[in-house]
C-alpha positions as CSV (number, residue, x, y, z in Angstrom):
1,X,-9.9,-5.6,11.3
2,X,-9.8,-1.9,10.6
3,X,-9.7,-1.1,14.2
4,X,-6.8,-3.5,14.8
5,X,-4.7,-2.0,12.2
6,X,-5.5,1.7,13.4
7,X,-4.5,0.4,16.8
8,X,-1.2,-1.1,15.6
9,X,-0.5,2.0,13.8
10,X,-1.0,4.3,16.8
11,X,1.3,1.9,18.9
12,X,4.2,1.8,16.5
13,X,3.9,5.6,15.8
14,X,4.0,6.0,19.7
15,X,7.0,3.9,20.2
16,X,8.8,5.2,17.2
17,X,8.2,8.7,18.6
18,X,9.6,7.8,22.0
19,X,12.7,6.0,20.7
20,X,13.5,9.3,18.6
21,X,12.8,11.7,21.3
22,X,14.9,9.8,23.8
23,X,17.7,9.5,21.5
24,X,17.5,12.8,20.0
25,X,17.3,14.3,23.5
26,X,20.3,12.3,24.7
27,X,22.3,13.7,21.9
28,X,21.1,17.3,22.4
29,X,21.9,16.9,26.1
30,X,25.5,16.1,25.5
31,X,26.0,18.2,22.5
32,X,24.9,21.4,24.4
33,X,27.3,20.3,27.3
34,X,24.3,20.4,29.7
35,X,25.8,17.9,32.0
36,X,28.6,20.1,32.8
37,X,26.5,23.3,33.1
38,X,23.9,21.8,35.2
39,X,26.1,19.7,37.3
40,X,24.4,16.4,36.6
41,X,26.5,13.3,36.2
42,X,25.8,10.8,33.7
43,X,27.0,7.2,34.1
44,X,30.6,6.3,33.4
45,X,31.2,5.5,29.7
46,X,27.8,7.1,28.7
47,X,28.0,8.1,25.0
48,X,27.3,11.5,23.9
49,X,28.1,13.1,27.2
50,X,30.2,15.9,25.8
51,X,30.2,18.3,22.7
52,X,33.3,16.7,21.3
53,X,31.6,13.3,21.2
54,X,30.5,11.5,17.9
55,X,27.6,9.8,17.1
56,X,29.6,6.6,16.0
57,X,33.2,6.1,17.0
58,X,35.9,4.9,14.7
59,X,36.0,1.2,16.4
60,X,32.2,1.0,15.9
61,X,32.1,2.1,12.3
62,X,35.0,0.0,11.1
63,X,34.5,-3.4,13.3
64,X,33.0,-5.4,10.6
65,X,34.0,-3.7,7.4
66,X,36.9,-6.1,6.9
67,X,34.6,-8.9,6.5
68,X,33.2,-9.8,2.9
69,X,29.7,-10.2,4.1
70,X,29.4,-7.0,6.0
71,X,28.2,-4.6,3.1
72,X,25.9,-6.8,1.5
73,X,24.1,-7.6,4.6
74,X,24.1,-3.7,5.4
75,X,22.5,-2.9,1.9
76,X,20.0,-5.8,2.0
77,X,18.9,-4.6,5.7
78,X,18.4,-1.1,4.6
79,X,16.8,-2.1,1.3
80,X,14.2,-4.3,3.5
81,X,13.8,-1.0,6.0
82,X,12.9,1.1,3.0
83,X,10.6,-1.4,1.5
84,X,8.8,-1.7,4.6
85,X,8.7,2.0,5.5
86,X,7.1,2.6,1.9
87,X,4.6,-0.1,2.4
88,X,3.7,1.1,5.8
89,X,3.4,4.7,4.3
90,X,1.3,3.8,1.5
91,X,-1.1,1.8,3.7
92,X,-1.9,4.9,5.5
93,X,-3.4,6.5,2.5
94,X,-5.1,3.2,1.5
95,X,-9.0,3.4,2.2
96,X,-9.8,0.3,4.0
97,X,-12.9,-1.8,3.3
98,X,-15.6,-1.5,5.6
99,X,-16.4,-5.0,7.1
100,X,-19.7,-4.1,8.6
101,X,-22.4,-1.1,8.9
102,X,-24.4,-0.3,12.0
103,X,-28.1,-0.1,10.8
104,X,-30.9,1.6,12.7
105,X,-33.3,-1.4,13.5
106,X,-35.9,1.1,15.2
107,X,-35.7,-0.8,18.5
108,X,-32.9,1.6,20.0
109,X,-30.4,-1.3,19.8
110,X,-29.4,-1.3,16.2
111,X,-28.0,-4.1,14.0
112,X,-25.0,-4.9,12.0
113,X,-24.9,-5.6,8.3
114,X,-22.1,-7.1,6.5
115,X,-20.2,-4.8,4.3
116,X,-19.7,-7.3,1.5
117,X,-23.3,-8.2,1.5
118,X,-24.4,-4.6,1.0
119,X,-21.7,-4.2,-1.7
120,X,-23.1,-7.2,-3.6
121,X,-26.6,-5.8,-3.4
122,X,-25.6,-2.4,-4.6
123,X,-23.3,-4.1,-7.5
124,X,-26.4,-6.1,-8.7
125,X,-28.7,-3.3,-8.7
126,X,-26.3,-0.9,-10.1
127,X,-25.6,-3.5,-13.0
128,X,-29.4,-3.7,-13.7
129,X,-29.3,0.0,-14.4
130,X,-29.8,1.0,-18.2
131,X,-26.6,2.0,-19.6
132,X,-24.2,0.1,-17.1
133,X,-22.3,-2.8,-18.3
134,X,-20.3,-3.7,-15.1
135,X,-20.2,-2.2,-11.6
136,X,-17.8,-2.4,-8.6
137,X,-18.9,-1.1,-5.2
138,X,-16.7,-0.6,-2.3
139,X,-17.6,0.6,1.3
140,X,-15.2,2.7,3.1
141,X,-15.2,5.1,6.4
142,X,-16.8,4.1,9.7
143,X,-19.4,1.9,10.5
144,X,-21.8,4.6,11.6
145,X,-20.8,6.9,8.6
146,X,-20.2,4.6,5.6
147,X,-19.0,6.1,2.3
148,X,-19.3,4.3,-0.9
149,X,-16.9,4.2,-4.1
150,X,-18.7,3.1,-7.2
151,X,-16.7,2.3,-10.3
152,X,-19.2,1.9,-13.3
153,X,-18.4,0.7,-16.8
154,X,-20.8,2.2,-19.2
155,X,-22.2,0.6,-22.4
156,X,-21.6,2.2,-25.6
157,X,-25.2,4.0,-25.8
158,X,-25.0,5.2,-22.1
159,X,-25.3,8.8,-21.1
160,X,-23.0,9.4,-18.2
161,X,-25.3,11.9,-16.6
162,X,-28.4,10.0,-16.9
163,X,-26.6,6.9,-15.3
164,X,-25.4,8.9,-12.4
165,X,-28.8,10.3,-11.9
166,X,-30.4,6.8,-11.9
167,X,-27.4,5.5,-9.6
168,X,-28.3,8.3,-7.0
169,X,-32.1,8.1,-7.2
170,X,-32.4,4.4,-7.3
171,X,-29.5,2.2,-6.1
172,X,-28.0,4.8,-3.4
173,X,-31.5,5.8,-2.3
174,X,-32.6,2.2,-1.7
175,X,-29.3,1.5,0.1
176,X,-29.7,4.4,2.3
177,X,-33.5,3.6,3.0
178,X,-32.8,-0.3,3.9
179,X,-29.8,0.7,6.2
180,X,-31.5,3.7,7.7
181,X,-29.0,6.0,6.7
182,X,-29.4,9.7,6.5
183,X,-26.7,10.0,4.1
184,X,-24.3,7.7,2.1
185,X,-21.6,10.1,0.4
186,X,-20.6,8.4,-2.8
187,X,-17.7,8.7,-5.2
188,X,-18.5,7.8,-8.7
189,X,-15.9,6.9,-11.3
190,X,-17.2,6.1,-14.8
191,X,-15.2,4.4,-17.9
192,X,-16.1,3.2,-21.3
193,X,-16.2,-0.4,-22.0
194,X,-14.2,-1.0,-25.1
195,X,-15.9,-3.7,-27.4
196,X,-14.0,-5.5,-29.8
197,X,-14.8,-5.0,-33.6
198,X,-16.6,-7.9,-35.0
199,X,-16.4,-8.8,-38.9
200,X,-19.7,-8.7,-40.8
201,X,-19.7,-11.0,-43.8
C-alpha cells in the first residue's frame, strides 16, 4: 500500500509540475513578446500571445457573475480544493505503517513477516516489562530497514531510565534477533499513567 501511495504521489506531482510549467511558460512566452521577436507564429486566437494580453478577459470574469449560484459554487469549490491540498500536504509528513518486513531466513532467499504481527509481539513483550502499564508499537520505514516507534505508559513506581534500558536490552534486542536485523532504530515516547484517587474508609 505504501508503494502505491508513493507512486501516486510521484505521478500527481509530475502531472501538476508539467501543467504549471506549460501554463507558466506560455504566459512568459507571450509576456516577453517572444513570438514577434523570434518570428514564430502562434495559432489564431491563442491567448497570452502579446505583452498586453491579460490572463482573464472581462467576458470570462463576468460571464456567470450575474447568476445567484455562481459565488456559492466558486467558494465551495475553492474550499474543497484547499481542504484536499491540506490533506495531501499532511499525508506527506505522516509516517506510514510498515505492512511487512523482509527477514533474513539464512537460505539466501529471505522471508516476509507481517508488520502487525511483529508489532503485536513487541507490544505484548513490552507490556510484560516491570514498570510498563501499557505499550503501543508502530513499525515505519522500509521493509529492509524498519524503524520502531514505541509509546509506553509507565506505572507510578516506574523508573523511566530503567524501563528504557530494559526495553532496549530485552524487547528490541529480541525483535532484532528474531527478524535477523542488524539494527532497529527506535523512538521511545514515555508518559505517566494517571490513576484515579480511591476513597479508603
